[in-house]
C-alpha positions, 0 to 999 in steps of 0.5 A: 447487507444492511445499511449499518453494515455497509456504513461500518465497512466504509468507515473501516476501509477509510480508517485502514486507508488512513493507516496506509498513509501513516504506513508510508509517512513514517519512513517518508520522513527520511525517504520520500519515495517508494516502489510498488511491488507486484509480487511479495515473492521477490528476493528480500534484502535488509536494505528494503523496508517492505509493507504488504497491503495486509500490513497496511490494513493491519496498521488501521486495525483490520485483519482478514477473517481467514487466510482465504479472505487475505488471499481474496484481497490479493486477488482483488489487487491483481485483478485491478492491476495494482501492487500488492505491497510497497518497498522503501530503500533504507540506505539512501533516498533514490532519485531525490529531487531535493538533491538533484533539483528534479524528479526521476523522469519515470517517477510518480507515474503510478508504476515505478518510483513513486514520491510521497510528496507528489501526493501518490494515493497508491498506498491508500488505493492498494489497502482499500482494494485489499480490504474490499476483496477480503471483506467480499470473501465468506470464511 
């Protein structure tokens, strides 16, 4: 792989990661927290706004070259023990420290309820890992 190709991929990963931050920022205006999802096959509800890692990459302008590459991205996330998406409850804010005066004791731990304000890098890391896995797959 050439140096310019490697540099281009790093720029793409960085751009998509920044988009993942935006992905979380818009809903965070009203809802400051999210829940990591380790499966995209969970039951759906109109109460939840769901973003997959692939959605996050798409916000940054990245699309996997083929279905195999997209699946390789998800395989990379699973191998790293990372979530494959995030969900945000749309009806109300869960565990709101602004109203209760404290964060959920299980919050901001990289596993359960995460707070955008607590500087969680999980959405960025999720998208970066997905892109790297997708990029490593030969279509």
